[in-house]
C-alpha positions, 0 to 999 in steps of 0.5 A: 440739913446739908444742902443737897440736889436731892433735898433742894427746894428749887429744881434749880439747885436740885434736879437741874444743878449740873445744867446751870451751876456755872451761874453761881459764879455770878448770881450766888450770895458768895458771888455777890460778896466777891462783886462787893469786895471788888467794887470796894477795893477798886474804889479804894484804888481810884481815891489813891490815884486821885490822890486824896491827900491822906492816901498819897503815900499808898504806893501803886505797887500794892494795888496787885495785892489789893486786887488779889483780895477779890481775884482770889476770893474764896469759899472761906472768905465768904464764910468769914463775911457771913460770920461778921454779918451775924454780928453787924446784922448788915451784909454790906458793912460785913464786907467792909470789916472783912476788907479791913482785916485784909488791910490790917494783914497788908500793913495798910491799917492806917488807910482802912477808914478810906474803905467805903469812904463817903458811901452807902450800901447802895453805891455798892450793890447797885454797882456790883449786881449790874456788873455781875448782870453784865459779866453773865450776859457776856459769858453765859447768856449771849453764847447760849443764844448764839448756839441756838441761832447757829443751829437755827441757821444750820437747819434753815440752810439745809432745809432751804429748798423743801417746799411745805404746806403752810397752815393759817388758822390750823387750815391748809394755806399757800405753801411755803419752804421749811427752811424759811420758816425755821429761819424766821426764828433766827432773824427774830432772836438776832434782832432782839439781841441787837436791841439788847446790846444797846442797853447800858448797865447802869450803876448808882454811885453817889453817896447816901442820897445820890448827892455826894454829901459826905464827899463834898463836905470832906473834900469840897474841891474834888470833882466828885461827879467826874471822879465817879463817871470815870470810875464806874465807866472803868468798870464797864458800866454807866453811872446814872447822873440823877438818882435817890439813894438807889439806882432807878433800874430803868435800864435793868427793866429794859434789859429784862423786858428784851430778855423776856421777848427773846424767851418768847421767841424761843417759846414760840419755836419750841411750840412750833417744833413740838407741833411739827413732830406731832404732825410727823414732819419731823422725827426724833433721833432715838437714844437706846436706853431712854424711855418715852413712857412708863406704859407705852414702849413706842413713845418718843416724846418731844420732851426737850421742847417741852422742858424748854417751854416750861422753863421759858415760861418760869423765866419770863414770869420772873423777868416780868416781876423784876421789870415791873417792881424794880423801877418802883421805890417809896421816896428815897428808897425802900428795901423791897428792891434789895429782896427782889434782886436777890433772886435776879439770877433765877430767871437766868437759871431757867434760860440756861436750862431751857437753851440747853434743852432747846439746842438738844431738841433742835440737834435730835430732829430730822425732816421727814420729807415724805410726810411733808410731801404727802400733805402737799399731795393731799392739799391741791386746793392751795394752788387756787390762790395762784390760778385766781390771781392770774385769772384776775391779771387776765381780766377773767370775769369773777375769778375768785368766786369761780375758784371758791365754788370749785374748792368748796363743793366738798369733793376731793381737790386733787391734780385731776380736778384742778386740771379739769377746771383749767381745761374748761376755762375760757382762756388762751392755751398759753394761759392754760399751760401757765396754769397747769404749771402751778403745783403745790410744790412749786407755789412757794413764792420768794423770800430774802435769802439767808 
């Protein structure tokens, strides 16, 4: 059966293929082949620039042609590697043989044994995969999260002065400002992004068991540690100095844990937006031909926030496993890291789906000020905190208890009842005027400006 979005097992490659297709440039098997070819080619060029004695006659003029092997890497090239793998039963060795064929075509056959010279498969994989992750983070992930942050900030500024009833434990609480409540999510995400940007993209590059055994026995006078540090740095990565056959993945785990926290913040935002919509604090722009329910014509569901929440949860489950599993391997190495790493693009895809849904949802909401104001009108009891705090300042006897008695009688607490209570207080008229000035609309405190 030919793969089609309608018969794909995963919705990533099916229903949502058009949403996250750009990630295939970084995380598909074809993309991994291209990154492996890149690392092999750049390593060969680096050996030429030492130069190794046997490579001293390789002219730098040929380097652009070598780089074209990965820059122009095609689907046909990937199929060629796959056909070689059917014979070798080894994916990285198939890449090596593919490049050797390219060397023959460029009349470089005498140098082709220096492809993959002294290396093991994980020198390639543990360089290619973090390189693909770094580029996906920079090109896809960070711009998508920035777009969400920009929209949150835009809404927060637009709604900065709108007073709103807060709720703690689901119950009416001291009023706040709508803009500040929304901006909280911007601050949380930005804080975690700063932590994410500090995490190094680590690569393992040190031969079969991390000691450059083959390199040293062949060329004992070359400083292979310094060579590899510079080579990996030139690729934009950081070489882990102490490894087994494989990278220990600690920094990759830290990256995934940080992405998980960012997901959790966006999930929290999605749930809050869903709740505000259910409270009628927000309305959603109606799209003429969309259907909210197969049975109830009136419904306009908050599906964008629900879609975001579901996909962020899926992403977090996968990131959790990646972060927990990858740093653990038996002795020098087992193959569990390899099979798990083949799924590294899946949580990115769920994030891409969620981010676009969340951004779409945030672009459709409109604040319903009458509903927000109506809630404030119905909850004059929330000014009790402010009144009792001023009475404390004035050494009034048992102010908390007096307000508690007033607000827990079961009677409706409205402006008139609060005014009557203030009228009966044994305080100066100036203090009474100060107390009367407190309303649910202005009792919103102060916060850091944004």
